[in-house]
C-alpha positions, 0 to 999 in steps of 0.5 A: 613449459618452454619459453617459446610455448609461453610466447605462442600462448600469449599470442593466441590469447591476445589474438582471441581477445582482440578477435572475440572480446574487444569488439563486443565489450562496448556492446555489452557495456551499452546493453548493461546501461540500457538494462539498468536505465530500463529497470530504473525507469520502470521502478519509477513508473510503478512507484508513481502508479502505486502512489496515484492509486493510494491517493485515489483510494483516499478519495474512496475512503472519504466516502466510506467515512460518510457511509460509516457515520450514517451507518452508526447514526442509523444503528442508534435509531433502530435500523436492522442489525442485519445490514452489513457495516461499510468497509474501507478500501486498503488494496492500494495501500497494501500494494504500495507496502508490499512492493516496498515503495512505502519508504520512498514516500516523504516521512510525514506522508508515510507516517500519516498513511500508516496511522490512517491504515492502522486505524482502518485495520482496528475499525475493520476488526471492530466492525467484524466484532459489531457484526458478530454482536449483532447477528453472530453467536455474540448476539446471544449474550445478555450484554450484547446490546451494551457491547454493540453500543460501546463498539459503535462508539469506538468505531465512530470515534476512530472514524471522526477523530482520526481517519476522516480528518487525516484523509481530508487533509491528504485529499486537500494536499492531493488536489493542490498538486 
């Protein structure tokens, strides 16, 4: 390449940059900033919605606690086993966890939610076992009645000692805000 050709290449590159790139750099930077801000605000809005949904689910699950307690008490006096056991709601918590927002919560609130919902999972497993012992294949076992009463005691203990007090505490924190 000749030295004169190099100067003409530099001149054409400079002309190209000043004509086609420089006018749009500020536009592209502004679009990038707006896109970033939009994504950030959308994430905050989604987090707020997910958090409010979990707090609403806390209120629903408090009612389910009462239903479970009355179900267990009714089973003690001979209510038919064919009635389904009340189940807790966990959809809002699952959404919060699957969207990755669980770790944006304060540590105390997050730990309490994890404890509550892990206990709810154990109660759901015990409820399924209870239904199996009542009307499923497990009902044929000679120990089914003893296992049902032990299972009901497990369910009642978890609901009254772990789930209900912690849900009540979260509900009072929510109502203070």
